[in-house]
N, C-alpha and C positions, 0 to 999 in steps of 0.2 A: 745269789746269782740274779742278774738283772732279768733274765728270761722267766724267772719264777716270781717276779714282782708284777702284779696286775693292778691297774686302777680300774675300778668299776663305777660307772656313772649311771644312777637311776635305780631305785630300789622299790619299784612298784610290785605288782603281782608276779611278774616274771623275773625282774632283776634281783629281787631278794633271794629267790631260790637259786638262781644261777650263781650269784656271789657265794652263797652257802656251799655250793658244790666245789667251787674253787678252793675254799677254805678246807673242806673235807679232804681234798687231794693234796694238801700241803703247800699251796701257793701263798705267797705273802700278798695279801689283798688290802688295798686302801680303797675305801668307798666314799662316794659323795652322793648326797641326796638333798634336794631343795628343802625338804622337811627333815631336819636332822634326827627327829625322834624315830624315824623309820630305820635308822642305822643302829639303834640300840641293840637289837638282838644279834646282829652281826658283830658288833663290838664285843659283846659278851663271848662270842665264839672265836674271837681272836683277830678280827679285822681292825685296821687302823681307820680312823674317821677323819676326813679332810674337811676344811672349812670352805673350800672352793674347788671347782674342777681343775684349775691350774695347780693347786697344791696337791691334789690327788695324782696328777699326771707326773709330777716331778719324781724322777728316779724309777719310773715304771718302764718295763720293756714292752708292755702291751697295755693298751687302753681300750676298754670295752664300754659301749654305751647301750642302754636299753631304755628308751624314752618314748613318750607318747606320740610325737609327731614331728614334722619338720621344724616347727617353731621352737619346741622344747629342745630339740637336738642342736639347732643353730645357737641357741642361747648358752648351751653347755660347752659346745666345742669352740666357738669363736669369741673374740673380744679379749680385753686385757686380762680378765680372770678366767678365760676359757681354757679347756684342757689342751688345746693346741699350743697355747702360749707357754705351757709348762712342759711340753714334750721335747725330749732330746732327739737329735738326728738319729735315724735308725729305728726309732720306735714304730711299731706297727699299730695302726688304729683299726678298731673293729666296730663298725656301726651295725648293731643288731636290731635296731628299732625298725618298725614297719614304716618306711618313709618313701618319698618319691625318688625316681631316678635322677631328677634334676638336683635334688639335695646331695645325692651321692657324688655327682659331677662337681658340684660346688665345693664340697668338703675335700675331695681328692685334689682339686686345683689349689686349695688353700694349704694342703698338707705338703705338696711337692716341694715348694721352696724351703720348707723346714727340714727336708731330708727324711720325711716320714711317708710310709705307704699306707693306703687305706684298703681295707677289705669291707665290702658290704656283705654282711653275714646275718641276715634275719633268720628266724627260726620257725619251724612248725612245731605245734604243741601248745599246751595251756599251762596254767599255774601248777597243776599237779605234775606235769612232765618236767617242768623246770626244777621243781624241788627234788625230783627223783633222778635227775640227770638223763632224761629220756627224750631230749629235744633232738631235732635234726637241723643242722646248719645248712643254709643255702648260700653258697659263697660266690661272690664275684671279686675279681682282682687277680694279682699275679700269683703264680704257683710258689714263688720263693717266699712271699709274705705269708701265704697260707702255711707253709712248712714251719715258719717261725711261730705262728699262732696255734698250730695244730695241738700241741699238748694241752693248752688251756681249753681250747674248744672241745677236745675229747673228754675232758673232765666234766663238761656240762652237757654231754650229748651221747646219743647212741649212733649217730651218723653225721658225716660231714660230706657234702656233695659240692665239688668244685664245678660250677656251671659255665665259667668262662670269664671274659673281661669285666672290668668295673661296671656296675649297674645290673649285671645279670641276676644276682641274688635278689636285689630290690624288686626287679620286674617280676620274677617268678613268685615272690612272696605276695605281691598284689594280685596276681592271677590266682594263687592258692586261696587267698582270703576272700576274693570276690566269689569264687565258687562255693566256699563255705557259707558266705552271707546269703547267697541265692538259695542254697539248700535250707537254711534256717528259716528264711522268710517264707518259702514254699511250705515248709512243715507247719509253720504257724497258721497259714491259711488253711491247710488240710485239717488241722485240729479244730479250727473254727467250724469248718463244714461238718466234721464228725459230731461235734458237740451240739451245734444248732440244728443239725439234721436228725437228731434224736437217736443216733446209732449208739450201740454199746461201745463206749470209748476203749475199754480194755481189749475187747475182741477186735475192733477195727484196727487199733494200733499194732496188735500182734500180727495181723495180716500185712500191714504196711511195713513194719520194721523187719519182718522176716522174709519179705519178698524183694523184688528188684529194687525198690526205692530205699531199702534198709541199709544205708551206709553206716559206718561206725558213728558218724556225727549225728545222723538222724536217730539212731538208737539212743545215744546219750542224751540228746536234747529233748526227745519226746518224753523221756522219764522226768527231766527237769521241768518241762512245761506242764506236765500233768500233776506233779507233786503238790503245788508248785514249789520249786526251789530256785531262787534267783541269787544265791550266794555267788559272788563273782569268781568265775574261772577265766572269763574273757569279757571285759567290760563292753556293754552295749554301745556306749558312745564311741569307743575305739573301732568297733566294727563299722559304724557309720562313717568314721574318718577313712578307714581302709577302702570302703566301697567308693567314697568320693574320689580318693586318689586313683583307684583303678579306672573309674569312668574318665577321669581327666587324662590318664595315660593312654586310654583307648582313643580318645579324641586326637591326641598327638600323633598316633600311629594310624589314623583313619579307620579305626574299628569302633563301631557303635555298640557299646556294651549295654544293650537294651534291658537284659535281665538284671544286670548289676544296678542299672539306674532305677528299675522298679523296686528292687530290694532296698536300695538306698532310701527311697521314699518311705518305706515302712519303718526302717530303723530311725530315720529322722523324726517320724511321728511318735515313735515310742520314746525317744529321748526327750522330745518336747512335752510329753506327758509325764515326765518325772522318772523315767526308768534308765536314764543314761549311766548311772553309777551301779546298776545291777548287771547280772549276767545277760548275755545275748538271748538266753531263753525267754526273757521278759518281753521280747518283741511280740509274743502271742497275746499279751494282755490288752492290746488295743482292740481286739476282736471280742472281748468278753464283756458283755453288758449285763449278764446275768450269771448266777452261780453255776459252776460246772457240775456235771453228774458225778 
């Protein structure tokens, strides 16, 4: 059945787990990744491996992408060997990358003449949530396209929220991520004050994480920062990208995201110091000039 055939583009920290969930739920999955070695585990689990996005899209009822940014997404979707070139009329496109509202508009405009509908459907959650099928999809686009995509999205998630017209999901995802980035940056600064101020770090963080500031994110990241454990669940360089996208979107809407801009500066500095391929928790390292207690 065509509706059970899914092309999945992008097998990074998130995409590999999401594609794995589709396979576990009986979907016929064809995957594409720029580095084909990342497709090997999924091939062993039953996925077909395509040599190009266009090849992956051929015969699929649904095409899902999970890519790093606008540039990567544009390269995979558009062009002679892009997924859109291989998509048949009636195919639903699902852009799950954290991207700009402008790119959503561009891709939707390119899809329409092909008779395809686009959903912008980014997710909340990290690598572990993707592998466990515990993501939440934030969806912009038509209700009819969502109903077509719903069985596949349900296989990868614990929740699907239809926010409204095209671009709604992309905008809320940038808002969600800039709030996360601001919290993580503030936590890094707080830990620096704790450590350099000579406080008992364990006792201080117990107060902070169990009090009003203790969001689930703060609790998780404080443990990673103090371990320290920077095994990637959310790449630091991608948080810097998300904050930059959010600040730019704010400018378009005449909203000065001052806290997001400040957090962006800290994440840029961390990336420039060599932490870009580590977890976002590594943003704390720029404050550490001496061993922690």
